[in-house]
C-alpha positions in Angstrom: -6.8 -16.2 20.9 -9.3 -16.9 18.3 -12.6 -15.1 18.1 -12.9 -14.2 21.8 -10.4 -11.6 22.6 -11.7 -10.8 26.1 -11.2 -13.1 29.1 -12.0 -12.6 32.7 -8.8 -13.5 34.7 -10.0 -12.5 38.1 -13.5 -13.0 39.5 -14.0 -10.0 41.6 -10.6 -9.1 43.0 -12.1 -8.1 46.4 -13.0 -11.8 46.8 -10.1 -13.8 45.6 -7.2 -14.1 43.2 -6.6 -16.9 40.6 -3.7 -17.6 38.2 -3.0 -15.8 35.0 -1.2 -17.2 31.9 1.5 -15.4 30.0 0.4 -12.7 27.5 1.9 -10.2 25.0 1.6 -6.4 24.9 2.1 -4.6 21.6 3.9 -7.6 20.2 6.1 -8.3 23.2 6.4 -11.9 24.2 7.9 -13.5 27.2 7.0 -14.3 30.8 8.6 -13.8 34.2 8.7 -16.5 36.8 9.2 -14.3 39.9 6.3 -13.6 42.1 5.1 -10.4 43.6 3.7 -10.0 47.1 3.6 -6.2 47.2 0.5 -4.8 49.1 0.7 -1.1 48.4 -1.2 1.4 50.6 -4.2 3.3 49.3 -3.9 7.0 50.0 -6.4 8.4 52.6 -7.9 11.0 50.3 -9.0 8.2 47.9 -10.3 6.1 50.7 -12.4 9.0 52.0 -13.7 9.7 48.5 -14.6 6.0 48.1 -16.4 5.8 51.5 -19.9 6.2 49.9 -19.1 3.5 47.3 -18.5 0.7 49.8 -20.3 -2.5 48.6 -20.4 -1.4 44.9 -18.7 -3.2 42.0 -17.1 -2.4 38.7 -15.4 -4.0 35.7 -11.8 -3.2 34.5 -10.5 -4.2 31.1 -6.7 -4.5 31.1 -4.5 -4.6 28.1 -2.2 -7.6 28.5 1.2 -6.9 30.0 4.0 -9.0 28.7 4.7 -11.1 31.8 2.7 -13.2 34.2 4.4 -11.6 37.1 3.7 -8.0 35.9 0.0 -8.9 35.5 0.0 -10.5 39.0 1.6 -7.3 40.4 -1.1 -5.2 38.9 -3.7 -7.6 40.3 -2.1 -7.2 43.7 -2.6 -3.4 43.5 -6.2 -3.8 42.4 -6.9 -6.3 45.1 -5.5 -3.9 47.7 -7.8 -1.1 46.4 -10.8 -3.4 46.4 -10.2 -4.6 50.0 -9.4 -1.1 51.3 -12.6 0.4 49.8 -14.9 -2.6 50.4 -15.7 -2.9 46.7 -15.6 -5.6 44.1 -13.5 -5.2 40.9 -13.6 -7.7 38.1 -10.5 -7.5 35.9 -10.6 -8.9 32.3 -7.8 -9.2 29.8 -7.8 -7.8 26.3 -5.4 -8.8 23.5 -4.6 -5.4 21.8 -3.1 -7.0 18.7 -6.3 -8.8 17.7 -7.3 -6.7 14.7 -11.0 -6.4 15.8 -10.4 -5.1 19.3 -11.9 -1.7 18.7 -15.0 -3.1 17.0 -15.6 -5.6 19.8 -15.3 -3.1 22.6 -17.4 -0.5 20.6 -20.2 -3.1 20.3 -20.0 -3.7 24.1 -20.3 0.0 24.8 -23.2 0.4 22.4 -24.9 -2.7 23.9 -24.5 -1.3 27.4 -22.3 -4.2 28.6 -18.8 -2.6 28.5 -16.5 -2.6 31.5 -16.5 0.7 33.4 -12.8 1.3 33.0 -10.0 0.2 30.6 -6.4 1.0 29.8 -5.3 1.0 26.2 -2.2 2.3 24.4 -3.0 6.0 23.7 -1.4 6.4 20.2 -3.0 3.2 18.9 -6.6 3.3 20.2 -7.9 6.4 22.0 -8.7 8.5 18.8 -10.6 5.6 17.4 -12.8 5.1 20.5 -13.3 8.9 20.7 -14.4 9.1 17.1 -16.9 6.3 17.9 -18.3 8.3 20.8 -17.4 5.7 23.3 -15.5 7.7 25.9 -16.4 9.9 28.8 -14.7 13.3 29.4 -12.2 12.7 32.2 -10.7 16.2 32.3 -11.6 16.6 36.0 -9.5 13.6 37.0 -6.5 14.7 34.9 -6.7 18.2 36.4 -6.7 16.7 39.9 -3.8 14.5 39.2 -1.8 17.3 37.6 -2.3 19.4 40.7 -0.9 16.6 42.9 1.7 14.8 40.7 2.8 17.5 38.2 2.7 17.1 34.4 1.8 13.9 32.6 4.1 12.4 29.9 4.4 14.7 26.9 2.9 12.5 24.2 -0.3 11.8 26.1 -1.2 15.5 25.8 -1.6 14.8 22.1 -3.2 11.4 22.0 -5.6 11.7 24.9 -6.9 15.3 24.3 -9.7 16.3 21.8 -11.1 19.8 21.6 -9.3 20.7 24.7 -10.8 17.9 26.8 -9.1 14.8 28.2 -10.7 11.5 27.2 -8.0 9.2 28.8 -6.1 9.4 32.0 -2.3 8.8 31.5 -1.5 5.5 33.4 2.0 4.4 32.7 4.6 5.3 30.2 5.8 2.6 27.8 9.5 2.7 27.0 10.4 2.0 23.3 14.0 1.7 22.1 16.5 0.2 19.8 18.9 -2.5 21.1 22.3 -3.5 19.8 24.7 -6.2 20.9 27.6 -4.1 22.2 29.9 -7.2 22.7 29.5 -8.1 19.0 30.4 -4.5 18.1 33.4 -4.4 20.3 34.7 -7.6 18.7 34.7 -5.7 15.4 36.3 -2.6 16.9 33.0 -0.6 16.8 32.2 1.8 19.6 28.4 2.0 20.4 26.9 5.4 19.7 23.7 7.1 21.0 22.7 8.3 17.5 22.7 6.4 14.2 21.3 7.1 10.8 19.3 4.2 9.4 22.1 3.7 6.8 24.8 3.5 9.5 22.7 1.0 11.5 22.2 -1.2 8.4 26.0 -1.2 7.8 26.7 -2.0 11.5 24.3 -4.9 11.4 26.0 -6.3 8.3 29.4 -6.0 9.8 28.6 -7.7 13.1 26.8 -10.6 11.3 28.3 -14.1 11.1 25.9 -16.8 10.1 28.5 -19.4 10.9 28.3 -18.3 14.5 24.5 -17.9 14.4 24.8 -14.1 14.5 22.4 -12.2 12.4 22.6 -8.4 12.6 19.2 -7.3 11.4 16.5 -8.5 13.8 13.4 -6.9 12.3 10.6 -8.2 10.2 8.2 -6.5 7.8 5.4 -9.1 8.3 2.1 -8.2 9.9 3.1 -7.3 13.4 3.1 -4.4 15.8 6.9 -4.2 15.7 6.9 -4.3 11.9 4.3 -1.5 11.8 6.3 0.6 14.2 9.6 0.2 12.5 8.2 1.0 9.0 6.4 4.1 10.1 9.3 5.4 12.1 11.7 5.0 9.2 9.3 6.7 6.7 8.8 9.6 9.1 12.6 10.0 9.5 12.8 10.3 5.7 10.1 13.0 5.7 7.1 10.9 4.8 3.9 10.3 6.8 0.6 8.6 6.5 -1.2 11.9 6.9 -0.7 15.7 7.2 0.0 17.2 10.6 -3.7 17.8 11.2 -4.3 14.0 10.9 -7.1 14.5 8.4 -5.5 14.3 4.9 -3.7 11.3 3.6 -0.2 12.4 2.3 1.5 9.0 2.1 2.4 8.9 -1.6 5.4 11.3 -1.7 9.0 11.1 -3.0 10.2 10.9 0.7 8.0 7.8 1.4 9.2 6.1 -1.8 12.8 6.8 -0.9 12.3 5.2 2.6 10.5 2.2 1.2 13.2 1.7 -1.4 15.9 1.8 1.3 14.0 -0.7 3.5 13.0 -3.0 0.7 16.7 -3.2 -0.4 17.6 -4.8 3.0 15.3 -7.7 2.3 16.0 -8.1 -1.4 19.6 -7.3 -2.0 21.9 -10.4 -1.8 24.5 -8.1 -0.2 22.4 -8.1 3.0 21.4 -11.7 3.1 24.0 -12.6 5.7 22.4 -10.3 8.3 18.9 -11.6 7.9 17.9 -14.4 10.3 16.7 -17.6 8.8 12.9 -17.7 8.5 12.5 -13.9 9.0 9.9 -13.9 6.1 7.5 -15.9 8.3 8.2 -14.3 11.7 5.2 -13.5 13.9 4.9 -10.7 16.3 7.0 -12.2 19.1 9.7 -13.7 16.9 12.2 -10.8 17.2 11.7 -11.0 21.0 12.4 -14.7 21.1 15.4 -14.5 18.8 16.9 -11.5 20.7 16.6 -13.3 24.0 18.1 -16.4 22.4 21.2 -14.4 21.6 21.2 -14.7 17.8 20.3 -11.1 16.8 22.6 -8.1 16.7 19.8 -5.4 16.5 16.1 -5.2 17.2 13.6 -2.4 17.8 10.9 -3.0 20.4 9.1 -1.8 23.4 11.2 -2.5 26.5 9.7 -5.9 27.0 12.8 -7.7 25.6 15.1 -5.6 27.8 12.8 -6.2 30.8 12.7 -10.0 30.1 16.5 -10.2 29.8 16.9 -8.4 33.1 14.3 -10.2 35.2 15.4 -13.6 33.9 19.1 -12.8 34.3 19.7 -13.5 30.6 23.4 -12.8 29.6 22.0 -10.7 26.7 21.1 -8.0 29.2 24.7 -7.1 30.2 25.6 -6.9 26.5 22.7 -4.7 25.4 23.4 -1.1 24.1 20.1 0.9 24.3 19.6 3.9 22.1 16.7 5.9 20.6 15.4 5.5 17.1 17.6 6.2 14.1 17.6 9.5 12.2 16.9 9.9 8.5 17.5 12.4 5.8 14.7 14.7 7.2 15.8 14.6 10.8 18.7 15.7 13.0 17.4 13.9 16.1 15.2 10.8 16.8 11.5 11.2 16.4 10.8 8.6 19.0 7.9 9.6 21.3 7.3 6.4 23.3 3.7 5.6 24.2 1.6 5.5 27.3 -1.3 3.5 28.5 -4.4 5.6 29.1 -7.3 4.8 31.4 -10.7 5.4 29.6 -14.1 5.5 31.2 -16.6 4.2 28.8 -20.0 5.8 28.0 -22.7 4.2 30.1 -20.2 3.1 32.8 -22.3 1.8 35.7 -19.8 2.9 38.3 -17.8 5.8 36.9 -17.0 7.3 40.3 -15.3 4.1 41.5 -13.6 3.7 38.1 -12.1 7.2 38.4 -10.8 6.6 41.9 -9.2 3.3 40.9 -7.4 5.0 38.0 -6.1 7.7 40.4 -4.7 5.0 42.7 -3.1 2.8 40.0 -0.9 5.7 38.7 0.7 6.2 42.1 4.2 5.0 42.9 3.1 2.4 45.6 0.6 0.8 43.1 2.9 1.0 40.1 6.3 0.0 41.4 5.5 -3.7 41.8 4.3 -3.8 38.2 7.4 -1.9 37.0 9.8 -4.2 38.7 8.4 -7.1 36.7 8.5 -5.1 33.5 11.5 -2.7 33.9 11.4 0.1 31.2 8.1 -1.1 29.8 6.0 0.0 32.7 7.2 3.4 34.0 5.6 6.5 35.6 3.4 8.7 33.4 3.5 11.5 35.9 6.4 13.9 36.7 6.3 13.5 40.5 5.7 9.8 40.5 9.1 9.4 38.9 10.7 10.8 42.0 8.4 9.1 44.5 10.3 5.8 44.6 14.1 5.3 44.2 13.5 2.4 41.9 12.2 4.7 39.1 15.3 6.9 39.2 18.0 4.3 39.9 16.6 0.9 39.2 18.3 0.5 35.8 20.8 2.5 33.6 18.2 2.7 30.8 15.6 4.4 32.9 17.1 7.8 32.4 16.6 7.5 28.7 13.0 6.4 29.2 12.3 9.4 31.5 13.9 11.8 29.0 11.7 10.3 26.3 8.6 10.7 28.4 9.2 14.4 29.3 10.8 15.7 26.1 9.4 19.0 24.6 7.1 18.3 21.8 6.4 18.4 18.9 9.5 17.0 17.2 10.0 18.5 13.7 11.4 17.3 10.4 13.2 19.5 7.9 10.3 19.4 5.5 7.7 20.6 8.0 6.2 17.5 9.6 5.5 17.6 13.3 5.4 14.6 15.7 3.2 13.7 17.3 0.7 14.7 14.6 -2.8 15.4 15.7 -4.4 12.2 16.9 -6.2 10.6 14.0 -8.7 7.8 13.9 -7.8 7.4 10.2 -4.0 7.0 11.0 -4.7 4.5 13.8 -7.1 2.5 11.7 -4.5 2.3 8.8 -1.9 1.0 11.2 -4.3 -1.5 12.7 -5.2 -2.8 9.2 -1.5 -3.6 8.5 -1.4 -1.4 5.3 2.3 -0.6 6.0 3.5 -4.2 6.4 1.4 -5.4 3.5 3.0 -2.7 1.3 6.5 -3.9 2.3 5.6 -7.5 1.6 4.7 -6.4 -2.0 8.1 -4.8 -2.3 9.9 -7.8 -1.0 8.0 -9.9 -3.6 9.2 -7.6 -6.4 6.7 -4.8 -6.7 8.4 -1.4 -7.5 8.5 0.8 -4.4 6.7 3.7 -6.1 3.9 1.4 -7.2 3.5 -0.2 -3.7 3.4 3.2 -2.1 0.7 4.4 -4.5 -1.4 1.3 -3.8 -1.0 1.7 0.0 -2.0 5.4 -0.4 -5.2 4.4 -2.2 -6.0 1.9 0.6 -5.4 4.6 3.2 -7.8 7.0 1.4 -10.5 4.3 1.7 -9.8 3.7 5.4 -9.8 7.4 6.2 -13.2 7.8 4.5 -14.6 4.9 6.5 -13.4 6.7 9.7 -15.4 9.8 8.7 -12.5 11.6 7.1 -13.4 11.7 3.4 -10.5 12.7 1.1 
């Protein structure tokens, strides 16, 4: 998107709706061609609360959803709210994977020109904005929603809460999963399982590969990308390594466990034994390449948010029927997957000119009537963040076989623990989020692929992390 990561896609939704181009969320490509005409009702209590705000306006900053139709469904809900409350709402897009997104929004907040409300992925951004002093306390809204809709998704309680106060309102849960081609497995006499170790998965990927048939088992990259970041960090965690200690303040990356994990992953990309399972050109893949190749039917495994699953379902791609969905793999330090999922959180920025309307809009968009149209265009990717919203529409409980796994993921008891004392989620850390955003993990793996010894690459990455933590106000 070049230097300008923010674009207005609707000029005041109370006045009219335009056309939105396709976009990617957290490295999830794809578009949907279906249209949405849902006009969900706005609850009376919110209308009553907004009565005094008639004629006012506000700005919303939306993290790009992966499909045009999902964005349009969101706009439909916003438009309904604007019309029902007699307000004007300008909705702008933000590309979360532009590396300078935090700095640009921070500059807008400090300059007094930020939007009133935004939604951003909690585990990637909220701690950074909080550390910069950009966010308003929204505990009052979360308490009101909890009284009405039950508990929010489990991981949000870690990534949106600081010193006992909420600084983001859970909006929707983002399903993340691992995907295998069960038809390729069945041809080899392999029965899909719900739990794999990373070593087992690697061996399955090699066995189901057949370059002559354009079948490549291992559909993941270690290039600069959101998916690469996520896979590398998940694998290291399962081996008992982590960027930081559980308190999120001290860099602990350089450990024997991390070196063991990096050695294992590096071997996949450098050992001739595994070359048959690596897709051609994987060394130059961008953030959407694994999505595109999965949907093209040439990959046996990939790890992604549910965007690829959603795209295959909404477009009736034959890959959908042949997809086995399971959680993250386990490693030497784990007996169960450490997968948490993520959620989008609504933030009210400091200096918001219409915080009351922003808070009411957030309370509306989390409801089933406002959310279901978006979810139907992004199944598994946009799911309820609140306990009672899951049961408020039959689509959320029965719309797809994978939804049960996503709900379990969103409501599982936390923290998840490793055998060597790590706990996930760790305390939300601006340092850890900034390290991931700076692609230290993928750059480290690139060094290994190019011949650097894993122990040396890990030490170099550790040193970079120490610098970044210090820059984030966490001197080591």
